[in-house]
C-alpha positions, 0 to 999 in steps of 0.5 A: 497509551490508550488514554493518549490515543483517546485524548489526541482523537478528542483534541483533534476533533475539537480543534478542527471543528472549532477553529476551521471550516470543516464539518462534523464528519470532516473533523471526525475524519481528520481525528481518525487520521491522527488516531491511526497515525499515532496508533501505527507509531505506537505499534512500530517496533512492537508488532508486525505492522505491515498491514497498518500501512494500509490504514495510513494510506486509506486515511491519507488518500480517502480522508485527508486529501479528499477533504482538500478537494471539498475546500480547495478544489470544489466544483467552483475551482477552475482547474477542478471543473476543467478536468472534472475532478471535483467531488460529485457527492456532498461531504456528509454523504461521502464521509458518513460512508468512507470514515466508518468503513476505514475504521471498520477495516482498521478494527478487522485488522486489529481484532484479536484472532485466536492466540494472536495477542501472544503470538505478536506480543514480543517481536524480539523473539522473532528477531532472535529466532531469525538470527539463529536460523541465519547465523550459519547462512550468511550467503543465503540472502545474497543468493536470493538477491542474485536470483531476483536480479537475473529474473529481472533481466529475464522478465523483459525477454520472456514470453507474456505467459511467463512474465508473472512468474519472473515478476515474482522472482524479480521481487526476491531481490527485496526478500534477499535484502531482509535476509542480509540485514538479519544475517552475519554477512560482513558485507551487509553495509555494502550489499544493502545500499547497493540494492537500494541504489538499484531500486532507485535507478529502476524507478528513475528508469521507468518513472514508477516509484510505488515499488521503491516507496513500499519496500523502503517503508517495509525495510524501516518496519523490519529494521525497527522491529524489536527495538525500543525507539522513543515515540517522538523519534518514530514521529520524526521518521514518519514526518520525514517519510511523508515529506519524501512521498509528497516530494516524489509525487510533486516531481513524478508527473514532470519527470514522467513526461520527459522520460516517457515522451522522449523515451530516453530512459532515466535522466538522473540529473533532470530528476534531481533538478526537479527535486532541488527546485521543489526543496528550494521553492516550497511554493511549487509543491504547496501552491493550489494551482501548481499542486493540483495534479499531485493532489488528483493523483493522491485523491482516491476518494474522487474514485470512491465518491464518483462510484457513490454518485453513479450507484445506484442512480445510473447503475445497480448495486452488484450485491456481491457479484464482483466480490465473488467473482474476484475471489473465484478469479483469484483462485481459478487459473486462467487456462481453466477460466479464459474469460475471467475478469482482468485485474486492474479496475477495467471490469469495475469501471465498466460495471459501475461507471459505464467506462471502458478505459484503454492506455491508462489505469483507474480503479475504484478500490476496495472501498468503492467496490464495497459500496457498489456491492452492498450500499453504505451499511453493508459496505462498512460491514464488508470492510470490517471482514476485509480487514479481518481476512488479512488479519487472519492471514497474518495470524497463520503466518505468525503461527508458521513463523514458530517453525520457520522464523524467516517467514517474517521476512516474506510478509512485505513480499506477500502483502505487496498489493494488499496494502493498497486502497487504489487497487481492486479486490481481484488484485489484492486477493489474487496477488496475495494468493499467488504470493503465498503459493509462490512463497511455498514453491520457493521454500520447497525448491530450495529445500529439494534442489539445495537442501537449504531451509529458507 
């Protein structure tokens, strides 16, 4: 397979360089994106590949979509100029940092740590061990789902100080589904679709589809774990998944305008009317003018490129300042540090752009923060250690799985924000640490209160 991956990289690079208008760095970026995708598909079913989704997202939103902006939506494009969404730095300057940085992150995520190769070698062992544990606990997943559903209701009624706790408890619904899938529960064929339908309904009501897409992707990853699926079948599944994501992105803006502006809640008929329109009229999804705003939402590279434009010409490099603040803020609770930085990108945009945003969210992401702290070479090196950090956490989880096999089912919950390239380090680090602590608390609570080992 290594030979196939190498050939696919070289072949993609040569084709795009010779037969398109892409530059050398852009052709390398496309070749890396194909390589990352094929590598992910090869590992799918054979390894725990949840964090590989981070590589795919980075390649999609910071390489592929950004190339589109250099060629379809440059500064000369009327829409890009009107909305100031063109790239501010040259293509070579941008991709000579971002492409090696993503490759470095991928290397950090995949480098062998300790005896990790043996831990992750035969995923079927994890599946068999999980099934043994859940063999006499068929109702355990349903109990977690009920806790999650009740917490979701209480989340709307709870004071702000407790909303984070109920938010985490709410996501036990998804963990419970994974428990149901691997348990002998005779109603699993009913429970799983119902929870998925509930998740879809929640997304339609709020206009927020990120949770649903991530959880469905993780469900596919866990379902295929330990199964011998042919490569072309996994490729077809992935292509269908990417098309669905594009479909969701293309209707999201129009749907949100109706749901949020009119405040009338979910409108299922209108949503499917939009989806049907995109399917029957593909031009509405792929026409450059009609798909501009969809492309803008998917182009994380614009935020990274703008950071490269402003630092150091307008704002100084941070030299690790925001990194250490993020690590400290992720560990120290707010009551001990009342004015610690807020997650969500506000602090970074003010520090590196001079922007103070209100009422909406923008974030330069780990790649932007890596550059803004350490410049090009230092940023690439940092992204390697960034990937290695999550790699180490997964290694520890796999070791713990030898004693508690079901901890594998909690990986999507723990890494919910970690796979994102559009969130800041404070969000990714903080959410992971909180999720790890929360998981430990839930395991202990069930053991003490119900004498049940999750």
